[in-house]
Backbone bond lengths (Angstrom), bond angles and torsions (degrees), N, CA, C in turn:
res aa  C-N    CA-C-N  psi(-1)  N-CA   C-N-CA  omega(-1)  CA-C   N-CA-C  phi
1 M - - - 1.425 - - 1.501 117.06 -
2 W 1.369 111.81 -44.07 1.481 117.73 -173.97 1.544 111.81 -95.96
3 G 1.327 114.12 -13.53 1.493 117.68 172.90 1.482 114.53 66.17
4 W 1.375 122.59 51.10 1.417 120.27 -178.73 1.516 104.63 -135.15
5 D 1.414 110.95 157.57 1.493 117.54 177.24 1.467 110.25 -147.60
6 A 1.369 121.92 -157.75 1.459 121.02 -167.10 1.527 104.45 -74.26
7 E 1.338 117.76 -25.99 1.461 122.24 -178.82 1.645 114.20 -72.07
8 G 1.260 112.42 -21.83 1.455 111.79 -173.27 1.492 116.14 147.41
9 R 1.440 120.39 177.07 1.468 112.98 -172.63 1.521 102.97 -100.74
10 K 1.322 110.58 154.75 1.496 118.77 178.49 1.523 111.92 -120.74
11 I 1.285 116.33 -169.53 1.544 117.57 175.59 1.371 113.30 -66.43
12 A 1.367 111.07 131.71 1.576 123.42 172.71 1.570 108.10 -56.90
13 C 1.263 119.32 128.17 1.413 128.16 170.40 1.447 116.93 -71.30
14 V 1.343 118.41 -34.71 1.575 128.91 -171.21 1.518 105.67 -133.15
15 N 1.369 112.50 132.11 1.337 115.23 174.72 1.632 117.29 -68.97
16 W 1.295 111.31 141.87 1.511 110.87 -173.36 1.544 113.17 -55.17
17 K 1.206 117.86 -38.93 1.513 121.61 179.86 1.527 115.89 -57.69
18 T 1.473 107.52 -38.06 1.475 113.48 175.12 1.608 108.44 -64.61
19 I 1.242 118.59 -41.09 1.516 119.65 -175.75 1.467 108.39 -64.41
20 C 1.438 121.06 -39.12 1.429 120.59 176.86 1.477 115.73 -71.83
21 K 1.199 120.01 -6.65 1.539 119.08 169.61 1.503 117.97 -69.46
22 S 1.341 117.58 156.95 1.412 113.40 179.97 1.464 115.19 -72.76
23 K 1.293 117.79 165.33 1.473 120.99 178.16 1.503 115.95 -49.77
24 G 1.299 108.84 -40.53 1.432 109.79 -176.55 1.460 115.82 -72.95
25 E 1.378 120.26 -9.07 1.338 126.35 -176.99 1.603 106.56 -106.44
26 G 1.290 115.92 3.85 1.444 122.40 -177.54 1.424 119.68 90.08
27 G 1.349 117.54 18.41 1.571 122.23 173.27 1.346 112.29 -107.02
28 L 1.273 116.35 -162.26 1.459 124.18 174.78 1.548 125.52 -109.73
29 N 1.396 102.52 4.53 1.450 119.67 178.42 1.502 112.81 63.74
30 I 1.285 121.00 35.59 1.437 133.94 171.68 1.534 107.20 -78.19
31 K 1.279 118.99 125.90 1.423 121.49 -179.73 1.452 115.12 -65.40
32 D 1.351 124.20 128.77 1.492 128.61 170.12 1.511 102.38 -81.90
33 L 1.353 113.31 107.73 1.520 126.41 -176.44 1.568 105.76 -59.57
34 N 1.208 123.43 -40.19 1.445 124.72 -172.13 1.549 108.90 -68.44
35 I 1.344 118.31 -44.65 1.400 122.79 176.38 1.520 111.25 -71.69
36 F 1.291 118.08 -44.27 1.462 116.16 174.96 1.568 116.27 -64.00
37 N 1.207 117.63 -29.00 1.511 118.91 172.13 1.506 110.30 -65.15
38 T 1.350 116.32 -47.25 1.379 120.94 177.43 1.563 109.18 -59.05
39 A 1.255 119.54 -45.77 1.511 114.46 174.70 1.583 119.39 -55.13
40 L 1.362 109.15 -35.86 1.408 117.20 -179.02 1.557 114.81 -65.81
41 L 1.497 104.57 -45.93 1.444 108.55 -179.05 1.606 115.35 -67.95
42 A 1.425 111.75 -36.73 1.374 115.78 -179.69 1.609 113.63 -62.04
43 K 1.349 115.67 -18.14 1.478 115.97 175.46 1.443 114.63 -66.32
44 W 1.451 115.20 -24.06 1.412 121.53 168.79 1.457 114.07 -60.36
45 K 1.228 122.17 -39.89 1.519 128.67 -174.54 1.550 100.39 -75.38
46 W 1.319 124.08 -40.67 1.345 124.61 -179.93 1.655 111.78 -58.50
47 R 1.393 106.45 -42.81 1.597 109.57 -177.96 1.480 110.29 -72.97
48 L 1.441 113.08 -30.20 1.417 108.01 177.73 1.524 118.31 -69.77
49 C 1.416 112.39 -25.89 1.409 123.04 175.24 1.511 112.20 -78.81
50 T 1.151 125.43 -21.51 1.473 125.21 -167.38 1.495 114.37 -113.05
51 E 1.315 112.53 -41.71 1.623 124.03 -176.60 1.562 105.46 -73.13
52 E 1.333 112.17 126.28 1.459 120.10 -178.42 1.507 107.93 -84.53
53 K 1.281 123.03 -34.57 1.439 119.76 -170.20 1.503 109.94 -139.69
54 G 1.344 113.95 155.69 1.523 118.36 179.73 1.557 112.23 151.86
55 L 1.187 117.98 129.41 1.442 126.08 -174.20 1.579 107.46 -49.33
56 W 1.408 114.02 -44.18 1.446 120.84 -171.18 1.549 106.43 -61.77
57 K 1.294 112.86 -44.94 1.518 125.33 -176.18 1.656 105.62 -61.33
58 D 1.338 111.88 -48.70 1.477 117.36 -174.30 1.606 109.30 -58.90
59 V 1.398 113.85 -37.91 1.506 118.53 -179.30 1.480 107.53 -70.17
60 L 1.231 120.57 -47.40 1.428 120.04 176.29 1.461 118.46 -55.06
61 D 1.434 110.15 -48.35 1.524 114.38 -179.88 1.589 110.10 -58.96
62 S 1.371 113.84 -38.23 1.439 116.42 -172.19 1.565 105.54 -71.08
63 K 1.227 123.58 -33.88 1.393 129.60 -171.66 1.561 111.07 -78.21
64 Y 1.378 115.49 -50.85 1.393 126.16 -167.27 1.532 110.59 -109.03
65 G 1.336 120.19 -24.05 1.503 122.60 -166.88 1.366 103.16 93.99
66 S 1.426 111.09 -178.47 1.501 113.72 -167.54 1.666 115.40 -76.55
67 W 1.083 116.01 174.67 1.468 115.90 -174.52 1.680 117.52 -54.72
68 R 1.382 107.67 -16.19 1.433 115.99 173.15 1.518 116.65 -58.23
69 S 1.315 113.38 -27.62 1.479 122.45 -177.06 1.510 109.27 -68.02
70 L 1.419 120.74 -19.10 1.445 124.85 177.57 1.542 109.99 -64.93
71 D 1.297 117.44 -22.92 1.489 122.09 177.76 1.513 113.44 -89.25
72 D 1.273 118.92 -2.97 1.484 116.68 -179.36 1.584 109.03 -67.15
73 R 1.406 115.47 152.57 1.381 119.24 -176.06 1.554 114.42 -84.29
74 K 1.437 114.71 -27.51 1.375 118.38 179.75 1.465 115.99 -95.92
75 F 1.380 120.04 135.50 1.418 122.62 -178.94 1.436 113.27 -92.80
76 G 1.192 117.31 126.82 1.604 121.55 174.70 1.346 116.37 -71.09
77 Q 1.362 116.18 137.92 1.548 121.78 -178.37 1.506 108.43 -71.18
78 K 1.292 115.53 -21.12 1.643 113.95 -176.81 1.542 108.97 -96.54
79 E 1.204 119.13 2.53 1.523 124.90 176.86 1.629 107.97 -72.85
80 S 1.308 114.46 145.45 1.383 122.11 -175.64 1.518 104.04 -74.81
81 R 1.389 115.59 163.03 1.417 123.11 -179.97 1.709 115.30 -68.15
82 W 1.457 104.80 -30.10 1.431 111.41 174.05 1.569 115.19 -74.59
83 W 1.248 117.96 -30.13 1.482 124.65 170.28 1.446 115.98 -60.46
84 N 1.308 106.34 -53.52 1.609 121.95 177.97 1.593 110.13 -54.96
85 D 1.360 114.38 -41.98 1.405 119.47 -176.70 1.424 107.32 -73.37
86 L 1.338 120.67 -36.08 1.432 124.07 179.55 1.486 110.63 -60.97
87 R 1.291 113.46 -44.87 1.490 123.47 -178.89 1.677 106.56 -63.03
88 K 1.248 113.12 -45.35 1.499 115.68 -178.56 1.490 112.21 -63.11
89 V 1.370 123.31 -45.31 1.344 125.07 -172.34 1.662 112.05 -71.51
90 C 1.257 109.19 -24.81 1.615 117.81 177.44 1.501 110.32 -84.02
91 G 1.312 121.37 -5.90 1.381 127.07 170.98 1.571 112.30 88.98
92 S 1.361 115.86 37.72 1.577 119.27 179.73 1.427 109.19 -57.82
93 G 1.356 116.10 137.38 1.390 121.30 170.56 1.683 110.92 95.59
94 E 1.265 116.77 -9.08 1.444 117.53 -178.68 1.582 110.91 -91.69
95 E 1.264 120.53 164.54 1.512 127.19 -174.78 1.640 102.88 -64.28
96 R 1.394 114.60 -54.33 1.326 120.58 -174.56 1.597 110.13 -134.88
97 T 1.114 130.62 113.45 1.391 136.63 -171.90 1.555 107.33 -84.85
98 W 1.446 114.45 150.72 1.407 121.81 176.20 1.550 113.80 -67.44
99 F 1.265 115.83 -22.62 1.434 122.29 176.04 1.441 108.52 -73.68
100 E 1.396 117.79 -53.66 1.376 119.72 -177.82 1.547 116.59 -61.95
101 E 1.456 115.43 -26.32 1.424 121.31 175.14 1.439 115.71 -72.34
102 S 1.353 114.02 -9.33 1.501 124.78 -176.38 1.643 114.25 -100.76
103 V 1.248 114.52 -8.02 1.535 117.11 -168.66 1.463 103.34 -129.96
104 T 1.289 110.81 156.53 1.478 124.98 178.51 1.501 108.96 -150.05
105 W 1.267 119.30 152.54 1.507 128.47 -179.17 1.521 114.44 -92.09
106 R 1.164 114.76 134.91 1.514 121.31 163.49 1.496 108.92 -92.09
107 V 1.291 120.03 115.19 1.464 117.71 -161.14 1.631 103.16 -89.54
108 G 1.316 112.34 135.96 1.493 116.62 164.00 1.425 114.64 -118.25
109 S 1.393 118.40 -88.11 1.568 113.34 171.49 1.530 117.11 -90.47
110 G 1.456 110.50 -9.49 1.432 112.10 170.76 1.538 112.87 80.77
111 T 1.279 120.58 5.09 1.389 125.69 -171.69 1.659 113.30 -62.26
112 I 1.401 116.49 -37.01 1.289 125.51 -173.85 1.533 111.79 -105.48
113 I 1.228 123.59 -1.34 1.398 130.90 -169.80 1.415 110.04 -91.86
114 K 1.441 131.24 115.79 1.362 120.40 176.95 1.546 112.62 -79.79
115 F 1.272 114.85 133.54 1.469 120.47 -170.93 1.416 115.67 -61.76
116 W 1.357 123.46 -41.40 1.481 126.42 -177.57 1.468 109.87 -94.60
117 E 1.264 117.88 -30.97 1.595 116.73 -167.77 1.412 118.60 -101.94
118 D 1.390 112.65 -18.90 1.545 110.41 173.15 1.494 111.88 -96.44
119 V 1.417 114.03 164.36 1.533 119.04 179.12 1.483 111.20 -90.29
120 W 1.187 119.32 107.56 1.508 120.97 177.20 1.663 113.16 -137.08
121 V 1.340 110.12 -8.14 1.606 116.97 176.15 1.433 103.23 -122.97
122 G 1.314 119.61 109.70 1.550 121.39 179.29 1.371 109.48 74.47
123 E 1.384 113.57 -152.02 1.566 118.99 -175.69 1.463 110.05 -108.34
124 K 1.337 124.65 3.63 1.526 124.02 173.78 1.488 105.09 -126.26
125 A 1.396 108.90 160.11 1.465 118.34 169.67 1.521 111.95 -67.66
126 L 1.212 123.34 152.97 1.394 130.22 -176.57 1.574 112.98 -67.04
127 R 1.410 111.73 -29.77 1.482 109.10 172.05 1.563 112.52 -66.66
128 D 1.318 120.44 -27.19 1.429 125.44 178.62 1.505 113.72 -81.33
129 S 1.428 117.12 -32.46 1.450 123.67 178.91 1.598 112.17 -78.11
130 Y 1.363 110.21 -39.08 1.497 114.58 175.76 1.487 116.13 -126.73
131 P 1.380 118.22 67.60 1.480 118.89 -170.76 1.626 112.57 -60.78
132 R 1.375 108.26 -22.28 1.487 107.74 -176.39 1.454 113.94 -74.63
133 L 1.356 114.21 -38.14 1.402 125.18 174.54 1.550 108.99 -63.74
134 Y 1.244 119.77 -41.14 1.521 128.30 -177.88 1.409 107.05 -56.45
135 L 1.429 115.47 -45.13 1.499 120.02 -176.55 1.425 117.30 -60.34
136 I 1.350 118.17 -38.92 1.522 131.41 178.38 1.406 114.72 -88.22
137 S 1.363 118.02 0.10 1.345 118.08 176.68 1.576 115.50 -86.57
138 N 1.393 115.56 135.34 1.510 118.64 179.59 1.566 113.93 -98.72
139 R 1.325 114.13 13.28 1.458 119.61 175.09 1.512 112.59 -128.70
140 K 1.261 113.93 51.84 1.525 122.22 -179.22 1.438 111.97 -57.21
141 E 1.224 120.93 -42.44 1.476 127.28 -168.24 1.475 111.60 -96.30
142 R 1.344 124.82 6.15 1.390 129.51 -164.56 1.682 100.64 -87.56
143 T 1.369 108.09 158.77 1.425 119.94 173.39 1.465 111.33 -91.08
144 I 1.284 122.88 160.44 1.482 126.41 175.62 1.606 112.78 -44.08
145 S 1.418 110.59 -49.11 1.407 117.99 -170.28 1.643 108.76 -70.67
146 E 1.308 112.75 -16.46 1.499 116.00 176.69 1.472 117.61 -92.47
147 C 1.424 109.17 -1.82 1.494 117.40 174.81 1.501 117.83 -106.13
148 G 1.347 114.08 28.03 1.441 122.74 -175.61 1.420 114.01 -177.92
149 K 1.276 114.61 -178.62 1.576 120.45 178.64 1.555 109.55 -167.73
150 W 1.227 106.41 153.64 1.535 115.70 179.42 1.445 110.45 -85.07
151 E 1.442 114.57 129.75 1.422 128.29 176.75 1.417 112.69 -130.57
152 N 1.390 117.09 115.30 1.603 117.44 179.63 1.541 108.07 59.14
153 D 1.370 125.22 42.28 1.392 125.60 179.73 1.481 115.10 63.90
154 K 1.335 116.57 21.09 1.565 119.00 179.94 1.545 103.23 -132.05
155 W 1.330 108.03 135.85 1.561 116.77 174.81 1.602 112.69 -75.34
156 E 1.328 115.82 118.44 1.513 119.14 175.56 1.462 111.83 -115.07
157 W 1.424 118.62 125.25 1.330 118.63 177.74 1.479 116.06 -70.13
158 N 1.318 117.07 145.06 1.492 120.30 -179.43 1.474 102.88 -132.95
159 L 1.297 122.83 86.87 1.554 134.80 -173.81 1.436 104.14 -93.87
160 G 1.290 121.89 141.12 1.436 124.65 178.82 1.572 107.93 -115.98
161 W 1.302 116.66 134.42 1.486 121.89 -179.58 1.546 107.18 -123.23
162 R 1.241 108.97 154.00 1.576 115.91 177.22 1.384 119.20 -71.31
163 R 1.403 112.89 -32.33 1.428 115.58 -174.37 1.532 106.38 -147.03
164 E 1.295 119.52 179.31 1.458 127.21 -178.32 1.529 106.24 -76.87
165 W 1.377 117.77 158.73 1.269 120.15 178.66 1.493 122.63 -82.17
166 F 1.411 119.70 138.18 1.386 115.78 170.45 1.450 115.25 -72.64
167 E 1.272 122.25 165.92 1.414 124.15 -172.72 1.557 112.37 -64.71
168 W 1.212 117.01 -38.47 1.458 125.03 -176.16 1.572 107.33 -73.14
169 E 1.318 116.98 -27.09 1.486 114.87 -174.72 1.523 110.17 -83.95
170 K 1.318 117.17 -6.41 1.554 118.39 177.63 1.472 114.19 -61.48
171 N 1.283 115.28 -37.35 1.472 128.69 -174.49 1.479 105.54 -72.33
172 L 1.338 119.44 -47.75 1.484 123.94 171.94 1.562 116.46 -59.12
173 F 1.353 111.42 -33.75 1.456 113.15 173.27 1.408 115.32 -71.24
174 Q 1.260 114.21 -36.13 1.523 114.81 178.25 1.506 110.87 -62.90
175 S 1.349 116.33 -47.80 1.597 118.95 174.36 1.511 109.69 -47.85
176 F 1.484 109.63 -47.48 1.430 117.73 -178.66 1.457 113.96 -53.22
177 M 1.362 116.43 -49.28 1.479 120.93 178.12 1.515 111.30 -63.14
178 V 1.252 118.92 -36.86 1.545 120.77 -176.13 1.491 109.25 -64.14
179 D 1.387 117.96 -38.57 1.471 121.84 169.93 1.530 113.85 -60.95
180 L 1.315 120.49 -39.15 1.426 122.69 -176.92 1.484 113.00 -70.98
181 E 1.356 114.01 -36.27 1.465 120.42 176.60 1.452 116.65 -64.92
182 R 1.329 113.35 -13.64 1.593 114.28 179.59 1.455 110.95 -78.70
183 I 1.418 118.21 -16.61 1.491 120.34 -175.89 1.602 103.95 -95.03
184 N 1.371 108.90 144.56 1.457 114.82 -176.27 1.554 101.20 -109.83
185 I 1.307 124.63 115.23 1.538 134.48 176.49 1.486 105.42 -76.25
186 D 1.229 119.96 116.97 1.576 117.69 -179.00 1.601 102.20 -135.63
187 S 1.381 109.92 115.96 1.522 114.05 -173.62 1.653 107.96 -73.41
188 R 1.238 117.98 -13.29 1.383 124.56 -174.74 1.674 113.89 -88.98
189 R 1.396 106.84 -12.21 1.430 115.77 -178.18 1.496 113.79 -103.71
190 V 1.377 120.18 140.98 1.474 125.04 -171.92 1.513 106.45 -83.35
191 N 1.221 119.07 131.91 1.468 125.06 168.10 1.496 112.09 -61.50
192 S 1.378 117.49 127.05 1.427 124.72 -178.63 1.372 115.70 -129.60
193 L 1.396 121.14 141.49 1.415 127.38 178.23 1.495 105.01 -92.02
194 Q 1.413 112.41 136.25 1.500 115.48 176.98 1.631 111.62 -129.44
195 W 1.272 113.20 140.93 1.387 119.97 -172.50 1.505 106.96 -91.09
196 M 1.305 121.96 114.53 1.499 128.61 -167.91 1.515 112.04 -65.84
197 D 1.439 119.51 -28.78 1.341 125.88 -173.99 1.524 112.61 -91.83
198 G 1.185 120.30 0.77 1.487 125.78 -174.98 1.387 109.87 -103.77
199 E 1.400 116.49 146.74 1.428 121.02 -178.28 1.555 113.08 -70.74
200 D 1.304 116.75 -38.15 1.532 109.79 175.42 1.582 109.87 -104.61
201 K 1.375 117.32 23.89 1.541 119.13 -179.34 1.531 116.76 72.40
202 E 1.419 110.70 13.66 1.414 119.30 178.05 1.580 114.48 -103.23
203 Y 1.175 114.44 137.16 1.622 118.31 174.29 1.615 108.46 -57.70
204 T 1.303 109.43 134.22 1.462 114.22 167.54 1.599 106.12 -140.31
205 V 1.387 112.17 147.94 1.438 119.05 -178.69 1.542 107.74 -60.21
206 K 1.251 116.34 -39.25 1.555 119.84 -175.62 1.611 107.49 -64.41
207 S 1.247 121.18 -50.36 1.484 125.36 -174.67 1.551 104.59 -60.98
208 A 1.357 116.44 -41.66 1.546 119.50 -176.54 1.405 110.03 -68.76
209 Y 1.329 120.27 -42.88 1.521 128.56 175.97 1.605 107.12 -54.26
210 E 1.297 113.04 -57.70 1.590 119.27 179.02 1.489 113.90 -51.89
211 K 1.518 115.29 -39.12 1.397 116.89 -171.09 1.611 103.20 -72.75
212 M 1.257 111.55 -41.75 1.541 116.59 -171.24 1.679 106.43 -64.64
213 Q 1.316 113.95 -38.72 1.423 122.02 178.47 1.505 112.51 -68.97
214 G 1.368 120.74 -34.63 1.377 120.17 -179.05 1.493 110.28 85.34
215 I 1.343 114.69 148.12 1.486 118.28 -177.55 1.456 108.06 -115.74
216 C 1.337 113.62 153.28 1.538 127.44 174.71 1.434 114.32 -79.68
217 N 1.316 121.48 159.88 1.415 119.48 178.03 1.535 112.67 -76.30
218 G 1.385 120.30 164.19 1.420 121.35 -177.12 1.496 118.68 -56.80
219 E 1.338 114.65 -31.42 1.591 114.36 -178.62 1.532 107.05 -72.93
220 Q 1.264 123.81 -38.01 1.455 121.08 177.75 1.645 109.32 -66.17
221 L 1.193 111.55 -38.57 1.527 114.77 179.38 1.445 114.15 -58.55
222 L 1.386 116.84 -40.89 1.495 121.73 -177.82 1.544 109.08 -67.43
223 V 1.454 115.08 -43.45 1.428 122.75 178.70 1.485 112.22 -51.80
224 F 1.421 114.47 -51.61 1.495 120.82 -164.73 1.534 98.74 -74.73
225 Q 1.412 122.48 -38.09 1.486 120.08 -171.92 1.675 103.61 -62.73
226 S 1.260 112.05 -42.45 1.396 115.48 -173.72 1.528 112.87 -64.23
227 I 1.375 115.93 -36.46 1.469 119.78 -178.11 1.550 104.67 -68.62
228 W 1.418 123.44 -43.59 1.395 123.32 -177.21 1.486 111.65 -61.10
229 R 1.257 116.90 -26.86 1.535 120.44 -179.00 1.394 114.57 -77.13
230 V 1.245 120.29 -11.55 1.523 127.92 -174.65 1.574 107.73 -69.47
231 K 1.309 120.11 130.68 1.541 119.94 -177.50 1.493 112.64 -90.20
232 V 1.387 115.29 74.79 1.391 122.78 172.63 1.478 115.67 -130.11
233 I 1.271 119.12 173.87 1.429 119.31 178.72 1.623 112.70 -57.91
234 P 1.332 119.91 151.70 1.503 120.31 175.99 1.409 117.16 -53.47
235 S 1.369 115.69 -40.63 1.579 118.86 -174.37 1.595 109.11 -66.60
236 A 1.229 121.15 -23.72 1.453 125.80 179.74 1.515 107.51 -78.65
237 I 1.374 118.87 -39.70 1.437 119.70 177.75 1.537 107.86 -70.30
238 F 1.344 119.98 -41.48 1.484 117.26 177.46 1.489 115.03 -57.43
239 F 1.349 109.38 -33.32 1.560 115.56 -171.73 1.532 99.80 -75.03
240 C 1.353 124.59 -42.96 1.504 123.61 179.55 1.501 111.43 -60.97
241 M 1.418 116.95 -44.08 1.435 120.72 177.58 1.660 108.43 -54.20
242 A 1.223 112.43 -50.04 1.631 119.11 -174.43 1.461 103.98 -62.61
243 C 1.274 127.21 -40.24 1.403 129.59 -171.24 1.614 105.82 -72.41
244 Y 1.319 118.60 -44.10 1.398 121.61 175.48 1.387 114.62 -65.80
245 V 1.180 122.38 -48.63 1.525 128.36 179.36 1.593 109.17 -56.15
246 K 1.315 110.53 -45.62 1.436 117.68 -173.65 1.638 114.15 -78.63
247 G 1.371 111.21 -18.12 1.367 121.43 176.31 1.650 109.71 81.53
248 S 1.409 111.88 17.81 1.491 110.75 -172.49 1.572 106.11 -103.77
249 T 1.310 113.13 174.13 1.509 124.26 175.09 1.375 112.71 -123.89
250 Y 1.315 119.46 131.68 1.403 124.46 -179.65 1.601 110.94 -76.06
251 K 1.358 114.73 128.13 1.439 119.76 -176.71 1.463 112.99 -117.84
252 G 1.380 114.18 14.18 1.477 113.20 -175.52 1.483 110.68 -87.78
253 K 1.454 117.39 -158.74 1.354 114.85 177.66 1.603 112.45 -89.13
254 P 1.385 113.54 153.79 1.399 115.69 -166.92 1.543 102.99 -76.71
């Protein structure tokens, strides 16, 4: 695959990213250590977000602030190398990070969930689903609990806007309110973070690794699975994989 011998190295026959894919995707299932390390580090952010108690968490909160500081764009000079690495692997400073795209909130009281920026309605943050409404909101940084109040045992939204509605925006607002009414605010329930790619909504290094690697379509998966089941020597299987991935056809002698 790498095309080298005693005389020296030659051109690589297969891309390293392809080799690191699973066998079902046409690779050799060799771990990509860079992605795997990112998945391991990101588990610390998950624990900071979900675990309520712990001496280790109290120390980090007192030194750096809450886990929300991991999303800050500016890196502090006094922060440890480990903390800075944790911020980098979780995508700090980007518009939308891979970690944020993989989690959603189960709303309870809504005290720690950002109304516009966190994912708690559907699969996208409200600022992405309703960018027009986000622009005219004067409560961009507020939490859910700060955007409403209880009246006669019923939750009433109290959303602030910078100006009056245009006529065409009223239909958009109605759709917006329909989405909000789908969520039940319950002050007795704890807000909980859920991992969308996990079977039990819990973060696992394996699911994060697979997400960052990406998955192939079903047709490719069936092709590669069929090739691996053929009872031939491994070198022949590797050759078939390389030909399929490259889209080439072998024209030499059998």
